[in-house]
C-alpha positions as MATLAB code, in Angstrom:
seq = 'MPTGDESKEIVSRFFEEAINGHDVPALDRFCSEHYVWHGAEDESEELPEVRGLVEFKKLVQAFFDAFPDFHVDIRDTFAEGDRVVVRYVEGGTHAGDFIGVRASHERVLWPGIGIFRVQAGVIAEEWFQSAIVTKIERAGTRAAS';
ca = [
      80.557   97.394  122.754;
      81.910   98.616  119.398;
      81.619   96.552  116.259;
      84.725   94.962  114.766;
      84.653   97.458  111.897;
      84.494  100.431  114.301;
      87.369   99.076  116.378;
      89.415   98.303  113.274;
      88.955  101.875  111.989;
      90.184  103.386  115.292;
      93.287  101.180  115.362;
      93.994  101.806  111.676;
      93.848  105.581  112.180;
      96.051  105.239  115.305;
      98.780  103.702  113.142;
      98.331  106.013  110.146;
      98.041  109.327  111.972;
      99.873  108.968  115.283;
     102.515  106.307  114.693;
     103.408  106.610  110.999;
     102.692  110.340  111.190;
     105.102  110.682  114.150;
     102.423  112.732  115.908;
     102.734  112.013  119.643;
     100.030  114.579  120.600;
      97.603  112.708  118.288;
      97.734  109.801  120.739;
      95.326  111.858  122.879;
      92.656  111.268  120.195;
      93.221  107.529  119.926;
      94.170  106.307  123.399;
      92.467  106.273  126.764;
      93.994  108.388  129.528;
      94.465  105.082  131.375;
      96.006  103.283  128.373;
      97.857  100.079  129.261;
     100.610   98.835  126.956;
     101.588   95.277  127.826;
     105.146   94.964  126.563;
     107.330   91.934  126.941;
     105.869   89.312  129.229;
     109.354   88.105  130.136;
     110.886   90.288  132.861;
     114.318   89.905  131.230;
     113.110   92.010  128.309;
     113.783   95.740  128.185;
     110.238   96.799  127.308;
     108.014   96.269  130.368;
     104.367   97.147  130.846;
     103.521  100.847  130.587;
     100.499  102.286  132.411;
      98.858  105.582  131.543;
      98.833  107.682  128.402;
     101.542  110.043  129.665;
     103.995  107.149  130.081;
     102.956  105.565  126.771;
     103.638  108.854  124.980;
     107.157  108.859  126.475;
     107.741  105.348  125.115;
     106.491  106.293  121.653;
     108.677  109.417  121.649;
     111.686  107.258  122.616;
     110.993  105.086  119.543;
     110.815  108.180  117.339;
     114.035  109.592  118.848;
     115.936  106.343  118.318;
     114.391  105.659  114.896;
     113.654  109.035  113.264;
     112.222  107.314  110.180;
     110.214  104.774  112.227;
     107.370  103.259  110.221;
     104.883  100.427  110.652;
     103.790   98.386  107.629;
     100.502   96.636  108.433;
     100.322   93.151  106.927;
      97.017   91.847  108.363;
      94.223   93.187  110.540;
      91.451   91.156  112.124;
      88.697   92.539  114.335;
      85.802   91.256  116.359;
      83.885   93.428  118.777;
      86.279   95.460  120.892;
      89.415   93.474  119.887;
      91.700   94.153  116.935;
      94.699   92.002  116.003;
      97.367   93.598  113.831;
     100.306   91.737  112.249;
     103.002   94.118  111.069;
     106.637   94.806  110.282;
     108.057   97.923  111.868;
     111.392   99.632  112.191;
     113.660  102.284  110.827;
     117.220  103.555  110.966;
     118.694  102.990  114.425;
     120.042  106.538  114.844;
     119.840  106.880  118.649;
     120.434  104.696  121.681;
     117.405  102.622  122.634;
     116.747  100.205  125.521;
     120.425  100.074  126.359;
     121.629   99.432  122.811;
     123.910  101.971  121.142;
     122.831  103.414  117.821;
     124.063  101.297  114.929;
     122.956  103.721  112.197;
     121.692  100.659  110.323;
     118.177   99.995  109.096;
     116.495   97.577  111.491;
     113.152   95.883  110.828;
     111.261   93.525  113.107;
     107.952   91.685  112.856;
     105.297   91.917  115.513;
     101.720   91.353  116.528;
      99.562   93.675  118.592;
      96.188   92.971  120.142;
      94.197   96.122  120.881;
      91.124   96.554  123.073;
      88.859   99.450  122.105;
      86.553  100.997  124.679;
      84.371  104.114  124.438;
      85.803  105.054  121.033;
      89.500  104.891  122.017;
      92.165  102.239  122.499;
      92.268  101.230  126.159;
      94.812   98.449  126.090;
      97.418   96.780  123.880;
      99.296   93.499  124.094;
     102.522   93.695  122.119;
     104.765   90.858  120.913;
     107.797   91.479  118.726;
     111.405   90.571  118.067;
     112.635   94.124  118.700;
     115.371   93.444  121.252;
     116.962   90.640  119.223;
     116.930   92.656  115.998;
     118.377   95.803  117.576;
     121.099   93.898  119.431;
     122.208   92.281  116.168;
     122.579   95.710  114.573;
     124.144   97.535  117.535;
     125.947   96.768  120.735;
     124.830   96.986  124.320;
     125.668  100.340  125.918;
     127.779  100.259  129.046;
     125.691  100.478  132.220;
];
């Protein structure tokens, strides 16, 4: 099992290089092929669980397409063993439709917390909690189905 410092370094680089660097191919270096992203736990939410790195990369690209200046500002990071908890504020300019909400062209920011599990030198799993849907709906309007 990795140390907390080792796990924290992997997650930190994941955010710096892949997410804030808008480098989807870099996710191959940081995430397991079988990556599991646990999105909203409430089935009414628009961001369900994603299984597999290929599907996770599609989700990340959708964020980048909808928010071309997407950025995550890390506020706190705590690590113990293979678990890393990150408290952050993320967002950007809502320039493209996302999860059924039309682009508002407004800057949208939302707080969140992610819990990451590191295994064999890569992130294997993430639990994600955020206010994304509420914040985006306030800025835009629901697209017609």
